[in-house]
C-alpha positions in Angstrom: -9.3 24.4 20.1 -8.4 28.0 19.1 -11.3 30.2 18.2 -9.9 30.9 14.8 -8.0 28.4 12.7 -5.0 30.0 10.9 -5.8 30.1 7.2 -2.5 28.5 6.2 -3.2 25.6 8.5 -6.7 25.2 7.3 -5.6 25.3 3.7 -2.7 22.9 4.3 -4.4 20.4 6.7 -8.1 21.0 6.6 -10.2 21.5 9.7 -10.2 17.9 10.9 -6.5 17.6 10.5 -6.0 20.9 12.2 -8.1 20.0 15.2 -6.7 16.4 15.6 -3.1 17.0 14.5 -3.3 13.8 12.4 -2.9 13.5 8.6 -5.8 12.4 6.4 -4.0 9.1 5.8 -3.6 8.5 9.5 -7.3 9.3 10.1 -8.3 7.0 7.3 -6.2 4.2 8.8 -7.5 4.7 12.3 -11.2 5.0 11.3 -11.5 2.6 8.5 -9.1 -0.1 9.6 -7.7 -0.1 13.1 -11.0 0.8 14.7 -12.9 -1.7 12.5 -12.2 -5.4 13.5 -14.1 -6.6 10.4 -11.2 -5.3 8.3 -8.7 -7.7 9.9 -8.6 -10.0 6.9 -9.0 -7.2 4.3 -6.1 -4.8 5.3 -2.4 -5.2 4.9 0.4 -2.8 5.7 3.8 -2.6 4.0 6.8 -0.8 5.4 9.8 -0.1 3.2 13.3 -0.8 4.4 14.7 2.6 5.4 18.0 1.6 3.8 16.3 1.6 0.4 16.5 5.4 0.5 20.2 5.8 1.3 21.2 6.3 -2.3 18.2 8.4 -3.4 19.4 12.0 -4.0 18.3 14.2 -1.2 16.1 16.5 -3.3 14.1 13.5 -4.5 14.1 11.6 -1.2 12.9 14.6 0.8 10.1 15.6 -1.6 8.8 12.2 -2.6 9.9 9.3 -0.5 10.5 10.5 3.1 9.2 12.9 5.7 11.6 15.6 6.7 9.8 17.5 9.5 10.8 16.1 12.9 7.3 16.4 14.3 5.9 14.5 11.3 8.6 11.9 11.5 7.6 11.3 15.1 3.9 11.0 14.1 4.7 8.6 11.4 6.8 6.4 13.7 3.9 6.4 16.2 1.4 5.4 13.6 3.6 2.6 12.4 4.1 1.4 15.9 0.3 1.4 16.5 -0.2 -0.5 13.3 2.4 -3.1 14.4 0.7 -3.5 17.8 -2.8 -3.8 16.1 -2.3 -7.4 15.0 -3.0 -6.6 11.4 -0.6 -8.1 8.8 2.6 -6.1 8.4 5.3 -6.8 5.9 8.4 -5.2 7.4 11.3 -3.7 5.5 10.5 -4.7 1.9 13.6 -4.1 -0.1 14.2 -1.6 -2.9 17.2 0.2 -4.4 17.6 3.5 -6.1 18.6 3.5 -9.8 19.7 7.0 -10.7 19.3 6.1 -14.5 15.7 4.9 -14.2 13.2 7.4 -15.5 10.5 8.4 -13.0 7.3 9.5 -14.9 5.6 11.3 -12.0 8.6 13.6 -11.4 9.7 13.6 -15.0 13.2 13.1 -13.8 15.8 10.3 -13.5 16.2 8.3 -10.3 13.6 6.0 -8.8 13.3 2.9 -6.7 13.6 -0.4 -8.5 14.0 -4.0 -7.4 10.4 -4.3 -6.2 9.7 -7.7 -7.9 9.9 -9.7 -4.7 7.8 -7.2 -2.9 5.2 -7.4 -5.7 5.2 -11.2 -5.5 4.6 -11.0 -1.7 1.6 -8.7 -2.2 0.2 -11.0 -4.9 0.6 -14.1 -2.7 -1.0 -12.3 0.3 -3.9 -11.1 -1.8 -4.5 -14.6 -3.3 -4.5 -16.2 0.2 -7.0 -13.5 1.5 -9.3 -14.0 -1.5 -9.2 -17.8 -1.1 -10.0 -17.5 2.6 -12.8 -14.9 2.0 -14.5 -17.1 -0.5 -13.6 -20.5 0.9 -11.9 -21.4 -2.4 -9.9 -24.7 -2.7 -6.2 -24.8 -3.0 -6.4 -25.7 -6.7 -9.2 -24.9 -9.1 -11.7 -27.7 -9.7 -11.4 -29.8 -12.8 -14.0 -29.0 -15.4 -16.2 -32.0 -15.9 -18.3 -30.4 -18.5 -17.0 -29.3 -21.9 -17.0 -25.6 -22.4 -20.0 -24.9 -24.8 -17.9 -22.6 -26.9 -15.2 -25.2 -27.4 -17.9 -27.8 -28.2 -19.4 -25.5 -30.8 -15.9 -24.8 -32.3 -15.1 -28.5 -32.4 -18.4 -29.4 -34.1 -17.8 -26.8 -36.8 -14.2 -28.0 -37.5 -15.4 -31.5 -38.0 -17.7 -30.6 -40.8 
């Protein structure tokens, strides 16, 4: 490690990032998930289909959706490969398309990814299954055998 950390690197990456060469996100994934077997049923990874970005204008794609620095692209590819090899659930290549007429609130401009409904449904299903497994829930909710007290009170008042 150098005796003095360049101020621009310290500002941009923080001391831990500067000394490890890893992003905060990568460090969080490694520490909190990949090195923690108890997270196996609590962590899911989703990788977007690279083709989803082909119609995104370069200025938006390169500032919001994609890494442009060759060294960072390599690091991201390595992280994704480590995640794939980890045995954690990975949803590969979820689809999306760019709609140049769709307003994007964060950038206050037009052009954003759409068509994420199937992706959202996949996440919902995966989370439902994980919650059912975590809490040993049955496939279907149990039938209520007792009448809800609020409904019973309402019914007694309407019968007066």
